[in-house]
C-alpha positions in Angstrom: 81.5 89.7 -84.6 81.6 85.9 -85.2 78.9 83.6 -83.6 82.0 82.2 -81.5 82.9 85.8 -80.3 79.3 86.7 -79.3 79.1 83.1 -77.2 82.0 83.9 -75.4 81.1 87.6 -74.9 77.5 86.6 -73.8 79.0 83.7 -71.5 81.0 86.1 -69.9 78.3 88.8 -69.5 75.9 86.0 -67.9 78.2 84.1 -66.1 80.2 87.1 -64.6 78.0 87.4 -61.3 77.9 83.5 -60.5 80.6 81.0 -59.5 82.7 79.6 -62.5 82.7 76.1 -63.5 84.5 74.0 -61.3 84.7 76.5 -58.3 82.4 75.9 -55.1 81.4 72.9 -53.0 80.3 71.0 -56.2 83.4 71.6 -57.8 85.3 70.7 -54.7 83.5 67.5 -54.3 83.8 66.6 -58.3 87.3 67.1 -58.0 87.5 64.8 -54.9 85.1 62.0 -54.8 86.3 60.1 -51.7 85.5 63.2 -49.9 82.2 63.1 -51.5 81.4 59.4 -50.6 82.9 60.1 -46.8 80.4 63.2 -46.4 77.5 61.0 -47.5 78.6 58.1 -45.5 78.6 60.5 -42.5 75.4 62.3 -43.1 73.7 58.7 -43.3 75.2 57.8 -40.1 74.2 61.0 -38.4 70.5 60.6 -39.8 70.5 56.8 -38.7 72.2 57.9 -35.0 69.5 60.4 -34.7 66.7 58.2 -35.2 67.9 55.5 -33.1 68.5 58.0 -30.4 65.0 59.4 -30.9 63.4 55.9 -30.8 65.7 55.2 -27.6 65.0 58.4 -25.7 61.0 58.3 -26.8 60.4 55.4 -24.9 62.3 56.0 -21.9 61.4 58.5 -18.9 64.3 59.3 -16.4 64.6 61.6 -13.5 67.4 62.1 -10.6 64.8 63.7 -8.1 64.2 60.0 -6.6 64.9 58.3 -3.2 64.4 55.0 -2.0 60.9 55.4 0.3 59.7 52.8 3.2 57.7 52.6 6.4 58.9 54.2 9.3 56.9 52.9 12.4 56.9 54.7 15.5 56.8 52.2 18.5 54.8 54.3 21.7 53.7 53.0 24.8 50.2 52.3 25.2 50.3 52.5 29.0 52.3 54.4 31.6 54.8 52.9 33.7 58.4 52.7 34.8 60.6 51.0 32.5 62.3 47.5 33.9 63.7 46.2 30.9 65.3 47.5 27.6 66.4 44.7 25.4 67.8 46.6 22.0 69.6 49.3 20.7 70.1 51.4 17.9 70.4 50.0 14.2 69.9 46.6 15.8 67.8 44.3 13.2 64.8 42.4 15.3 62.3 39.8 14.2 58.5 39.9 14.6 57.4 39.4 18.2 60.8 40.4 19.9 60.4 41.9 23.1 61.6 45.6 23.0 60.6 47.1 26.5 59.2 45.8 29.5 57.0 48.1 32.1 56.7 47.3 35.6 53.3 45.5 35.4 52.4 45.5 39.3 49.3 47.7 39.2 48.2 46.3 36.1 48.2 42.7 37.8 46.1 44.1 40.9 43.8 45.9 38.4 43.1 42.5 36.6 42.2 40.7 40.0 39.9 43.3 41.0 38.1 43.3 37.7 38.1 39.3 37.5 36.6 39.5 41.1 34.1 41.9 40.2 33.1 39.7 37.0 32.7 36.6 39.2 30.1 38.6 41.5 28.2 39.7 38.6 28.1 36.2 37.2 26.7 34.9 40.7 24.3 37.5 40.6 23.2 36.4 37.2 23.0 33.0 38.1 20.7 33.8 40.9 18.4 36.1 38.9 18.2 33.4 35.9 17.1 30.8 38.5 14.5 33.3 40.4 12.6 33.6 36.7 11.4 30.0 36.5 10.7 29.7 40.3 8.6 32.9 40.4 6.6 31.9 37.2 5.8 28.4 38.8 5.0 30.0 42.1 2.8 32.8 40.4 0.7 30.3 38.6 0.1 28.2 41.6 -0.9 31.2 43.4 -3.5 32.2 41.2 -4.9 28.5 41.3 -4.9 28.6 44.7 -6.3 31.9 45.2 -9.1 31.0 42.7 -9.9 28.1 45.0 -10.0 30.0 47.8 -12.4 32.3 46.3 -14.6 29.5 45.7 -14.1 28.1 49.0 -15.0 31.6 50.7 -18.1 31.9 48.3 -19.4 28.5 49.7 -18.7 29.5 53.2 -20.6 32.8 52.6 -23.7 31.0 51.2 -23.5 28.4 54.0 -23.1 30.8 56.6 -26.3 32.6 55.1 -28.3 29.4 55.1 -27.3 28.9 58.7 -28.3 32.4 59.4 -31.9 31.8 57.9 -32.3 28.7 59.5 -31.2 30.3 63.1 -34.0 33.3 62.1 -36.4 31.0 61.3 -36.0 28.8 64.8 -36.0 32.0 66.5 -39.5 32.9 64.9 -40.6 29.5 66.0 -39.3 30.0 69.6 -41.0 33.4 69.8 -44.2 32.0 68.5 -44.1 29.1 71.0 -43.0 31.4 73.7 -46.1 33.6 73.0 -48.3 31.1 72.9 -47.1 29.5 76.2 -47.0 33.0 77.9 -50.7 33.3 76.9 -51.6 29.8 78.4 -49.7 30.6 81.6 -51.6 34.1 82.0 -55.2 31.8 81.3 -53.7 29.6 83.8 -53.1 32.1 86.5 -56.8 33.2 86.5 -57.9 29.4 86.9 -55.5 28.9 89.7 -56.6 32.2 91.5 -60.3 30.7 91.5 -59.1 27.1 92.0 -60.4 26.1 89.0 -57.2 24.3 88.4 -54.4 22.5 90.6 -51.4 24.1 91.5 -49.5 21.3 90.1 -51.0 22.3 86.5 -50.0 25.7 87.0 -46.6 25.0 88.2 -46.3 22.9 85.0 -47.2 26.0 82.9 -45.0 28.2 84.7 -42.0 25.6 83.7 -43.3 25.4 79.9 -43.2 29.4 79.9 -39.9 29.5 81.2 -38.5 27.0 79.0 -40.1 28.7 76.2 -38.5 31.9 77.0 -35.2 30.2 77.3 -35.7 28.6 74.1 -36.3 32.2 72.3 -32.9 33.3 74.0 -31.2 30.2 72.7 -32.7 30.9 69.2 -31.7 34.5 69.4 -28.3 33.7 70.3 -28.3 31.6 67.5 -29.1 34.1 65.0 -26.2 36.5 66.7 -24.0 33.6 66.2 -24.9 32.9 62.5 -24.9 36.5 61.6 -21.1 36.6 63.1 -20.4 33.6 61.1 -21.7 35.2 57.9 -19.5 38.3 58.6 -16.5 36.1 58.9 -17.5 34.3 55.8 -17.7 37.4 53.9 -14.6 38.8 55.3 -13.0 35.5 54.2 -14.8 36.2 50.4 -13.0 40.1 50.4 -10.1 38.5 51.5 -9.9 35.6 49.2 -10.8 38.2 46.2 -7.9 40.3 47.5 -5.3 37.4 47.1 -6.8 36.5 43.7 -6.2 40.1 42.7 -2.7 40.1 43.9 -2.1 36.7 42.1 -3.5 37.9 39.1 -0.2 40.3 39.1 2.0 37.5 38.2 2.9 38.8 34.8 4.1 41.8 36.4 6.3 39.9 38.7 7.8 37.9 36.2 8.4 40.5 34.2 10.3 42.2 37.1 12.5 39.3 37.7 13.2 39.1 33.7 14.4 42.7 34.1 16.6 42.1 37.1 18.2 39.4 35.1 18.5 41.5 31.7 20.3 44.0 34.4 22.5 41.4 35.5 23.3 40.0 32.2 24.2 43.8 31.4 26.3 43.9 34.5 28.3 40.8 33.6 28.7 42.1 30.0 30.4 45.5 31.7 32.6 43.3 34.2 33.8 41.1 30.9 34.6 44.3 29.3 36.6 45.6 32.4 38.3 42.3 32.8 39.2 42.2 29.0 40.4 46.0 29.3 42.7 45.0 32.3 43.9 42.3 30.8 44.8 44.2 27.7 46.5 47.0 29.9 48.5 44.3 31.5 49.7 42.7 27.9 50.5 46.4 26.9 53.3 46.5 29.7 55.3 44.3 27.4 56.1 45.9 24.0 57.1 43.8 21.2 57.7 44.5 17.2 55.0 44.2 15.0 57.2 43.2 12.2 60.8 42.5 10.9 63.2 45.5 10.8 65.9 48.0 12.4 65.7 50.0 15.5 66.3 53.3 15.1 65.7 56.6 17.2 65.9 54.7 20.3 64.6 57.3 23.1 64.1 55.0 26.2 66.1 53.9 29.0 66.3 52.0 32.0 64.2 53.3 34.9 62.3 55.9 32.9 58.9 56.6 33.8 56.8 56.9 30.4 53.4 58.0 29.5 50.4 56.3 27.4 51.4 57.2 23.6 54.9 58.7 24.4 57.2 57.4 21.3 59.9 54.8 22.6 61.8 54.1 19.2 61.2 53.6 15.7 60.9 50.3 13.5 62.2 50.6 10.1 61.1 47.3 8.2 63.6 47.1 5.6 61.9 44.4 3.6 59.3 46.4 2.4 60.9 49.5 0.1 60.0 51.0 -2.8 60.8 54.4 -5.2 59.5 57.6 -5.1 60.3 59.2 -8.0 59.4 62.9 -8.9 58.7 63.1 -12.4 57.9 66.4 -14.5 54.4 66.7 -15.4 55.6 66.9 -19.1 56.9 63.2 -18.8 53.7 61.6 -17.2 51.7 61.6 -20.9 52.7 57.8 -21.7 53.4 56.8 -18.3 50.8 54.4 -16.7 51.1 51.6 -13.7 52.2 48.4 -14.7 55.3 49.8 -16.9 58.6 48.2 -16.5 61.5 50.3 -14.8 65.1 50.2 -13.9 66.5 51.8 -11.0 70.2 52.8 -10.5 71.3 53.3 -6.7 73.8 55.8 -6.3 75.2 54.3 -2.9 76.0 50.9 -4.6 76.2 51.7 -8.4 73.6 48.6 -8.9 70.7 48.3 -11.0 67.3 47.2 -9.8 64.3 46.2 -11.9 60.5 47.1 -10.9 57.3 48.3 -12.4 55.4 51.6 -12.0 52.8 50.7 -9.1 50.8 54.3 -9.1 51.0 57.8 -9.9 50.2 60.4 -7.0 46.6 61.9 -7.0 48.3 65.6 -6.6 51.7 67.3 -7.3 54.5 67.3 -4.6 53.8 70.9 -4.2 50.1 70.6 -3.1 51.3 68.3 -0.5 54.0 70.6 1.1 53.6 72.5 4.4 52.9 75.8 2.6 51.6 74.9 -1.0 52.2 77.9 -3.3 49.4 80.5 -4.1 49.9 81.4 -7.9 46.8 83.7 -7.8 49.0 86.8 -8.1 50.0 89.5 -10.7 53.5 88.1 -11.1 52.7 84.4 -11.8 55.4 82.7 -13.4 54.7 79.0 -14.8 56.7 76.4 -13.1 56.7 72.6 -14.3 55.5 70.6 -11.5 56.3 67.3 -10.1 54.4 64.7 -9.6 55.5 61.4 -7.1 55.6 58.0 -8.8 55.6 55.1 -7.0 58.0 52.3 -8.3 58.1 48.9 -6.7 61.2 46.8 -7.1 61.1 43.2 -8.1 61.3 40.9 -5.3 64.6 38.8 -4.3 66.9 41.5 -5.7 68.0 43.0 -2.1 68.4 39.7 0.2 70.5 41.4 2.5 68.3 44.7 2.5 71.1 47.1 1.6 68.6 49.7 0.4 67.7 52.2 3.0 64.9 54.9 2.8 66.2 58.3 1.8 69.0 56.9 -0.8 69.4 58.7 -4.0 68.5 56.9 -7.1 67.9 57.6 -10.7 64.7 55.5 -12.2 64.2 55.2 -15.6 60.7 54.0 -16.7 59.9 52.3 -20.3 56.8 54.0 -21.4 56.5 51.9 -24.5 
């Protein structure tokens, strides 16, 4: 066997199991270079498209579980009464301060007049109490001085009466001694006149002197009694003066009492002012007005109806303050944070609105539901939760207030 035959036979042995030269995909592409170039271009396009698509969707998070949200303010009666006027209808646009409902205010006007009268009376009592404090202060101060002077005068009167008593007692002793001497002289003259040793005239003069001396004793004794009575009166006057002084020294207590009355009157004035203010507020509550611009909805009040305090009358929807509540899956929040740009597509109008992420809720939507799920069971199945995200719209995009709470939207958040 020649080397050529060996090579031919060897090639046939080794190459019998594999593809023959010129067969298969490589051979096909070699035979058709245009197809190879087209496939290469298609592969490059697919790779570039995949990269661009990944870069496009990697920085965007979108969800169709979203809606327009806003405030719905229930307007309720703050006082009870009969409805005498209803000035709005359902779906009517109103401005802030518009009168919606009026209630009969007759009883509330009377209550206000009574409260104002009570306030005027309390203020008059307070004015009298305020004027009484300085008057009492001045009166009690002068009373102390007068009482002290009265004690001094009474003490001087006691001393003077004591001196007069002592003088009267001395005069009584003198009159008594003089009477004793005269009586003894009369006794001696009586013996002499019986013996005719003296004249009758001398004896009569001695009798007259004795009578005069006795009268002097009686007069001196009467003076002593009068002086004792005067001293007793002076002592009583002194005791009374001391009592008046002690009473005058209670002046601080009297002033304190007057000040307490003034404080009590001031408290009553404050109570009356509060009652008058409450009556005035109750009167103002008979006129129900709108707190802001908006649209009337769910009107439940009619003319002539009797309403109670706290009873809902209607609802106000301020369309100027709406936002988007988007329930993103928890797996979409990895790169999401407040301040990121967002685009919102509204299903109703087919329009796109721009906005930004305002905040992310503190819990998932399931936690805020009426019956939150309980996962502590043996057949637990993991479910991807959704977290509410608040998206605020840029101002000036909805001048006609076309957006309504509850409309479905599709927000897209740019996370990068």
